[in-house]
KOLSE-907049 format. One record per residue (C-alpha): residue number from 1; x, y, z. Coordinates in steps of 0.2 Angstrom, whole numbers. Example, Ala and Ser with C-alpha at 12.3 -4.5 7.8 and 13.67 -1.06 7.14 Angstrom:
# residues 2
num, x, y, z
1, 62, -22, 39
2, 68, -5, 36
# end
This chain:
# residues 643
num, x, y, z
1, -563, -253, -78
2, -571, -264, -65
3, -563, -262, -48
4, -558, -280, -46
5, -549, -279, -63
6, -540, -263, -58
7, -535, -271, -42
8, -528, -285, -52
9, -518, -273, -63
10, -511, -264, -47
11, -505, -278, -36
12, -510, -294, -44
13, -520, -301, -29
14, -532, -293, -17
15, -522, -300, -2
16, -519, -284, 7
17, -531, -288, 21
18, -529, -274, 34
19, -518, -278, 48
20, -522, -271, 66
21, -508, -261, 74
22, -505, -266, 92
23, -493, -262, 107
24, -486, -273, 120
25, -477, -260, 131
26, -462, -254, 121
27, -465, -266, 107
28, -476, -261, 92
29, -483, -275, 81
30, -497, -280, 68
31, -510, -293, 69
32, -518, -300, 53
33, -526, -317, 48
34, -520, -326, 63
35, -502, -320, 62
36, -491, -307, 71
37, -480, -297, 60
38, -465, -285, 63
39, -463, -285, 82
40, -452, -270, 84
41, -443, -261, 98
42, -442, -243, 91
43, -435, -245, 74
44, -427, -262, 78
45, -435, -278, 72
46, -436, -290, 86
47, -446, -304, 77
48, -452, -303, 59
49, -467, -315, 61
50, -475, -328, 73
51, -488, -339, 65
52, -495, -357, 64
53, -494, -367, 48
54, -501, -383, 42
55, -490, -391, 28
56, -496, -405, 17
57, -485, -419, 10
58, -479, -408, -4
59, -474, -394, 8
60, -489, -383, 1
61, -496, -372, 15
62, -515, -376, 19
63, -524, -359, 19
64, -531, -353, 36
65, -548, -346, 39
66, -553, -337, 55
67, -569, -337, 64
68, -575, -329, 80
69, -561, -316, 81
70, -560, -305, 96
71, -547, -292, 99
72, -546, -283, 116
73, -534, -268, 113
74, -530, -259, 129
75, -517, -247, 122
76, -501, -254, 129
77, -507, -272, 130
78, -519, -283, 121
79, -528, -300, 120
80, -533, -309, 104
81, -544, -325, 103
82, -550, -334, 87
83, -554, -350, 80
84, -543, -356, 65
85, -548, -368, 51
86, -536, -376, 38
87, -546, -387, 26
88, -541, -392, 9
89, -539, -408, -2
90, -544, -420, 13
91, -534, -411, 26
92, -545, -403, 40
93, -537, -396, 56
94, -544, -384, 68
95, -536, -374, 82
96, -540, -361, 95
97, -528, -347, 95
98, -525, -335, 110
99, -512, -321, 109
100, -508, -310, 123
101, -496, -294, 124
102, -491, -287, 140
103, -487, -269, 145
104, -470, -276, 150
105, -466, -281, 132
106, -470, -299, 134
107, -480, -308, 120
108, -487, -326, 121
109, -494, -335, 106
110, -504, -351, 110
111, -512, -364, 99
112, -523, -379, 104
113, -530, -389, 90
114, -536, -406, 84
115, -537, -415, 67
116, -555, -417, 60
117, -550, -430, 47
118, -536, -442, 45
119, -522, -436, 34
120, -504, -435, 30
121, -494, -419, 35
122, -476, -413, 34
123, -478, -401, 48
124, -491, -393, 59
125, -486, -380, 72
126, -480, -363, 77
127, -466, -355, 67
128, -455, -339, 73
129, -446, -329, 60
130, -430, -319, 66
131, -425, -305, 55
132, -409, -306, 45
133, -404, -288, 46
134, -404, -287, 65
135, -398, -305, 68
136, -386, -311, 54
137, -369, -313, 61
138, -374, -308, 79
139, -371, -318, 95
140, -385, -328, 103
141, -388, -341, 116
142, -398, -357, 113
143, -406, -367, 128
144, -408, -385, 122
145, -422, -397, 127
146, -410, -405, 139
147, -406, -388, 148
148, -389, -386, 141
149, -385, -368, 136
150, -375, -366, 120
151, -367, -350, 115
152, -370, -347, 96
153, -370, -335, 82
154, -384, -332, 69
155, -376, -337, 52
156, -368, -323, 42
157, -368, -332, 25
158, -382, -344, 22
159, -381, -360, 32
160, -384, -375, 21
161, -391, -385, 36
162, -400, -381, 53
163, -389, -369, 63
164, -398, -375, 79
165, -407, -390, 84
166, -417, -396, 100
167, -422, -378, 104
168, -431, -374, 120
169, -426, -355, 120
170, -416, -343, 110
171, -409, -327, 118
172, -402, -312, 108
173, -398, -294, 111
174, -410, -282, 103
175, -401, -266, 109
176, -387, -262, 121
177, -394, -267, 138
178, -410, -276, 131
179, -411, -295, 127
180, -425, -304, 119
181, -429, -322, 125
182, -440, -333, 114
183, -446, -349, 122
184, -455, -364, 114
185, -466, -378, 121
186, -476, -392, 115
187, -464, -400, 102
188, -446, -401, 97
189, -440, -386, 88
190, -426, -382, 77
191, -420, -368, 66
192, -417, -366, 47
193, -409, -352, 37
194, -423, -347, 25
195, -412, -337, 14
196, -409, -354, 5
197, -426, -350, -3
198, -423, -331, -3
199, -434, -328, 12
200, -426, -314, 23
201, -427, -323, 40
202, -421, -337, 51
203, -436, -349, 55
204, -438, -359, 70
205, -451, -372, 68
206, -458, -388, 76
207, -455, -406, 70
208, -437, -408, 65
209, -433, -413, 47
210, -424, -429, 53
211, -441, -436, 58
212, -449, -447, 45
213, -461, -437, 33
214, -475, -437, 28
215, -483, -442, 45
216, -500, -448, 47
217, -511, -437, 58
218, -526, -447, 65
219, -544, -440, 66
220, -545, -432, 84
221, -526, -430, 86
222, -523, -415, 98
223, -508, -403, 95
224, -504, -389, 108
225, -490, -377, 106
226, -485, -360, 113
227, -471, -347, 110
228, -467, -333, 122
229, -457, -318, 119
230, -450, -308, 134
231, -439, -293, 135
232, -425, -291, 149
233, -415, -276, 153
234, -418, -257, 154
235, -411, -248, 139
236, -414, -230, 135
237, -430, -227, 127
238, -430, -229, 108
239, -444, -222, 99
240, -446, -226, 81
241, -440, -212, 70
242, -451, -205, 57
243, -439, -204, 42
244, -440, -194, 26
245, -441, -208, 13
246, -426, -208, 2
247, -418, -219, -11
248, -399, -216, -10
249, -387, -219, -24
250, -371, -226, -16
251, -353, -228, -22
252, -350, -245, -32
253, -356, -250, -49
254, -357, -267, -56
255, -359, -274, -74
256, -376, -276, -81
257, -380, -294, -81
258, -385, -303, -98
259, -403, -304, -98
260, -413, -317, -106
261, -430, -325, -106
262, -437, -343, -106
263, -445, -349, -122
264, -464, -349, -123
265, -474, -362, -115
266, -479, -377, -126
267, -493, -373, -138
268, -490, -354, -137
269, -477, -349, -150
270, -475, -330, -152
271, -484, -324, -168
272, -477, -309, -178
273, -485, -296, -166
274, -477, -304, -151
275, -460, -306, -160
276, -460, -287, -164
277, -464, -283, -146
278, -451, -296, -140
279, -438, -289, -151
280, -438, -272, -142
281, -432, -282, -126
282, -416, -288, -135
283, -414, -304, -125
284, -397, -310, -125
285, -403, -328, -124
286, -418, -339, -123
287, -419, -354, -111
288, -425, -371, -116
289, -426, -386, -105
290, -422, -403, -112
291, -425, -420, -105
292, -417, -433, -117
293, -431, -446, -112
294, -445, -434, -117
295, -452, -438, -134
296, -455, -420, -139
297, -436, -415, -136
298, -433, -413, -155
299, -448, -402, -157
300, -443, -391, -142
301, -425, -388, -150
302, -433, -384, -167
303, -446, -372, -160
304, -433, -364, -148
305, -420, -362, -162
306, -433, -353, -173
307, -439, -342, -159
308, -421, -337, -155
309, -417, -334, -173
310, -431, -322, -175
311, -425, -312, -159
312, -406, -313, -163
313, -403, -322, -147
314, -393, -337, -142
315, -399, -352, -133
316, -397, -356, -115
317, -400, -375, -114
318, -405, -383, -97
319, -400, -401, -100
320, -406, -415, -88
321, -397, -431, -87
322, -408, -446, -89
323, -409, -458, -74
324, -398, -470, -83
325, -384, -458, -83
326, -373, -449, -95
327, -375, -463, -108
328, -393, -458, -112
329, -387, -440, -117
330, -382, -445, -134
331, -398, -440, -144
332, -399, -423, -135
333, -380, -420, -138
334, -382, -425, -157
335, -397, -412, -158
336, -387, -398, -150
337, -371, -402, -160
338, -381, -399, -176
339, -392, -385, -170
340, -390, -369, -180
341, -393, -358, -166
342, -378, -351, -156
343, -378, -360, -139
344, -372, -348, -125
345, -371, -360, -111
346, -377, -377, -105
347, -384, -379, -88
348, -382, -398, -84
349, -391, -406, -70
350, -394, -424, -65
351, -412, -431, -68
352, -418, -423, -51
353, -411, -406, -55
354, -396, -407, -44
355, -378, -404, -48
356, -370, -415, -62
357, -354, -424, -59
358, -337, -418, -66
359, -337, -432, -78
360, -354, -428, -85
361, -348, -410, -87
362, -333, -415, -96
363, -343, -427, -107
364, -355, -413, -113
365, -341, -401, -115
366, -331, -413, -126
367, -347, -417, -136
368, -350, -399, -140
369, -332, -393, -141
370, -332, -392, -160
371, -345, -379, -160
372, -339, -361, -163
373, -340, -352, -151
374, -340, -367, -140
375, -354, -366, -126
376, -348, -365, -108
377, -355, -379, -97
378, -360, -377, -79
379, -370, -385, -65
380, -379, -381, -49
381, -398, -383, -45
382, -413, -382, -56
383, -423, -378, -41
384, -419, -367, -26
385, -402, -361, -20
386, -404, -373, -5
387, -400, -387, -17
388, -384, -379, -23
389, -379, -373, -6
390, -381, -391, 2
391, -370, -399, -12
392, -357, -386, -17
393, -349, -395, -31
394, -330, -392, -33
395, -326, -378, -45
396, -314, -389, -55
397, -323, -393, -72
398, -337, -380, -69
399, -337, -365, -80
400, -351, -357, -70
401, -363, -361, -56
402, -382, -359, -58
403, -398, -360, -48
404, -416, -353, -50
405, -426, -342, -38
406, -444, -337, -34
407, -450, -327, -19
408, -464, -337, -13
409, -458, -355, -7
410, -464, -352, 10
411, -478, -338, 9
412, -487, -330, -5
413, -493, -313, 2
414, -486, -298, -6
415, -477, -292, 9
416, -466, -308, 9
417, -463, -306, -9
418, -456, -289, -7
419, -446, -294, 9
420, -438, -308, -1
421, -430, -296, -14
422, -415, -293, -3
423, -414, -312, -1
424, -409, -313, -19
425, -393, -304, -15
426, -389, -315, 0
427, -389, -330, -11
428, -377, -323, -23
429, -365, -317, -8
430, -365, -335, -1
431, -363, -343, -19
432, -348, -332, -22
433, -340, -339, -6
434, -338, -356, -13
435, -338, -353, -32
436, -319, -351, -34
437, -322, -335, -44
438, -333, -344, -56
439, -347, -334, -64
440, -365, -335, -56
441, -381, -338, -67
442, -398, -336, -60
443, -410, -346, -71
444, -425, -344, -71
445, -430, -330, -59
446, -449, -330, -58
447, -462, -322, -47
448, -473, -337, -47
449, -468, -353, -37
450, -461, -366, -47
451, -469, -381, -38
452, -478, -393, -48
453, -495, -385, -52
454, -510, -390, -41
455, -528, -388, -43
456, -534, -372, -52
457, -534, -357, -42
458, -552, -352, -38
459, -546, -334, -34
460, -547, -329, -52
461, -561, -317, -56
462, -574, -324, -68
463, -568, -342, -66
464, -553, -352, -60
465, -535, -347, -66
466, -525, -360, -75
467, -513, -371, -64
468, -497, -361, -60
469, -504, -344, -65
470, -500, -330, -53
471, -510, -313, -56
472, -495, -303, -50
473, -486, -307, -67
474, -498, -295, -75
475, -498, -282, -62
476, -489, -265, -58
477, -483, -274, -43
478, -474, -287, -54
479, -466, -274, -64
480, -459, -265, -48
481, -453, -282, -42
482, -444, -286, -58
483, -435, -269, -58
484, -429, -271, -40
485, -424, -289, -42
486, -411, -284, -55
487, -403, -271, -43
488, -401, -284, -29
489, -394, -297, -41
490, -382, -286, -51
491, -375, -277, -35
492, -370, -294, -30
493, -361, -297, -47
494, -372, -310, -56
495, -366, -313, -74
496, -383, -318, -81
497, -402, -318, -77
498, -416, -327, -86
499, -433, -320, -82
500, -450, -328, -85
501, -455, -334, -102
502, -459, -325, -118
503, -478, -328, -120
504, -492, -334, -108
505, -496, -333, -90
506, -477, -335, -85
507, -472, -323, -98
508, -470, -305, -103
509, -485, -303, -114
510, -502, -312, -118
511, -504, -323, -134
512, -515, -315, -147
513, -527, -330, -145
514, -529, -326, -126
515, -527, -338, -112
516, -540, -343, -98
517, -542, -330, -85
518, -532, -315, -93
519, -546, -305, -100
520, -556, -306, -83
521, -540, -299, -75
522, -540, -284, -87
523, -527, -291, -100
524, -532, -291, -118
525, -526, -304, -131
526, -509, -298, -138
527, -506, -285, -124
528, -489, -284, -115
529, -488, -285, -96
530, -482, -270, -86
531, -466, -279, -82
532, -462, -279, -101
533, -459, -260, -100
534, -446, -263, -86
535, -437, -276, -96
536, -437, -264, -111
537, -430, -250, -99
538, -416, -263, -95
539, -413, -266, -113
540, -410, -248, -117
541, -396, -248, -105
542, -388, -265, -110
543, -369, -264, -108
544, -371, -251, -95
545, -369, -253, -76
546, -380, -255, -61
547, -377, -242, -48
548, -379, -248, -30
549, -394, -241, -21
550, -402, -241, -4
551, -420, -238, 1
552, -423, -233, 19
553, -440, -241, 19
554, -439, -256, 8
555, -456, -262, 13
556, -464, -246, 6
557, -454, -243, -9
558, -437, -248, -18
559, -428, -245, -34
560, -414, -248, -46
561, -401, -237, -54
562, -394, -240, -72
563, -379, -230, -79
564, -374, -230, -97
565, -361, -218, -104
566, -368, -201, -100
567, -386, -207, -95
568, -393, -211, -78
569, -409, -220, -76
570, -417, -223, -59
571, -433, -234, -58
572, -443, -232, -42
573, -457, -244, -37
574, -471, -242, -24
575, -477, -256, -13
576, -491, -247, -5
577, -509, -244, -8
578, -507, -225, -4
579, -497, -211, -11
580, -479, -208, -4
581, -466, -195, -8
582, -448, -202, -11
583, -432, -192, -13
584, -418, -197, -23
585, -401, -194, -15
586, -384, -194, -24
587, -389, -186, -40
588, -394, -168, -44
589, -404, -160, -59
590, -421, -161, -66
591, -424, -178, -74
592, -437, -183, -86
593, -450, -194, -78
594, -461, -207, -86
595, -475, -215, -75
596, -483, -232, -76
597, -498, -232, -65
598, -517, -237, -64
599, -521, -222, -74
600, -511, -227, -90
601, -507, -245, -87
602, -520, -251, -99
603, -514, -240, -113
604, -496, -245, -110
605, -501, -264, -111
606, -511, -262, -127
607, -500, -250, -137
608, -482, -252, -129
609, -473, -243, -144
610, -484, -227, -142
611, -482, -227, -123
612, -463, -228, -124
613, -461, -215, -138
614, -472, -202, -129
615, -462, -187, -123
616, -457, -188, -105
617, -459, -171, -95
618, -446, -165, -83
619, -449, -168, -64
620, -454, -151, -56
621, -442, -143, -44
622, -425, -135, -44
623, -416, -152, -45
624, -406, -150, -29
625, -415, -164, -21
626, -426, -173, -33
627, -442, -179, -25
628, -456, -190, -34
629, -473, -193, -28
630, -478, -211, -30
631, -496, -216, -33
632, -502, -233, -27
633, -491, -247, -34
634, -484, -235, -47
635, -467, -238, -56
636, -458, -222, -60
637, -443, -220, -72
638, -432, -205, -70
639, -419, -201, -83
640, -404, -189, -81
641, -392, -184, -95
642, -376, -181, -85
643, -363, -168, -89
# end
């Protein structure tokens, strides 16, 4: 297999550009592609990221390209200079970057740029990410632009609106006796809680959202900004500990959520071979989206009904009110009332995908009340959790709350996608705080961004990928992400999760006729994707429970544990491009081990039944502290038969 195809099947995108490790006195950090990452004092994260962004009128981030990069590393201090260019679809902005790290623990990030064309933007400037684990629920001080000092607290639950505005400086304690001061200059800054989009950070950014957007930037307009970090105090030395990597099984078990899939993309109905593969996943439901004004609505219901019948699944119907209101629902409700498929639930939204009113919910419930069993009817956000968090409809008349999620609203690198796994659980914890005990439904959960597709992605080997395609969907990385996502959602007590689609780029397997770009990525027509095997692993433990787990290095590896009767299954995923050894704490015995890695992934995709039926050997060792060596991006399944 060609190296580029193998890389695609490992991690989806070859975006793992090497980052340069640096020090600024007691701080360690990394530099890569114009950004600072993981500014740490010992094993405590002070800041997650410092970077400059150019956002277009649709909030898409314009890619950055560096030129003339010079890094002067002095051991305990550094100086970086570079030129940055953002150029795409008529937007052209360039800036000079200078980053300095001092031996006293200070870091200064400066940008000095100018527009080279006239264009519309939603934002241009520096952003700072504060980490959730070290900051959530902790006290801070905010110095406002008028000099007033406000005592505050970083939000514990997800804040629906900006926690702090008009920021000149933020101060917070890093460790007893040590304070971090982050100062901003060059624009008006404010903070948002990025957990609304599953990002595991608080972001301070320039240009408040209350300003009109998009705003025109004239050719030649200059933008200068800076951010500085300074440490104050003299705490005891805190070297970063070198820990043995462990995935710990903790006390606490939660019901396995119902797991369903989205129906296939239009024009890609599953054939007999695909249906056979999909049957092994035993989906509880198939989601179909209906807009009453759409002329193809009847055909969508008919094809979804046929697909669900072949798989023994119910339908999950996402129903969007027409702009005219509930009165325009009659054709859709008539179709659903006579639909032969069982309808598990109806997700009702207004025409913009926002929560429906109690009256609209009651109308739909009454119209479908004669069906047996009667479907439950809920509402929430067709888009991100932010839309539900900001509206918070009253629980009366709501059978459940719902929202969708994807990990790359703000950034698309693999590290961010891994970080944001924990953000899934954060959204559930906050939703439970206002749901009045109603069940929570995440639908759909996808790896790819759910923005409207833009131009074809030129990154695809052998030609552009189709709009909206994400190569991580067909990778080992995507399989690991899928496994761990269920752990974070289930341990926060989600009732139902709808993953992906059945067939196509957003799906779990390739159509027999093929689609553009897949073969070049190493996927043959009709093959299943690696994440198919993770969903099959879940299906084999349907009706079981999720055991709470904790990785002590979640940026390197993570996992999920499933218990069903006397069986225990642990799935461990690697996020690194190098081998690592992980111990499993909280269980003893020699499990049987099945590996999904670059050595067998092609076979597993082309002949999934043979791969799954092959005998799994026992893990070497005496079983007292099971340890597994993970290959790059490997997904390992460990099975114990408990006494």
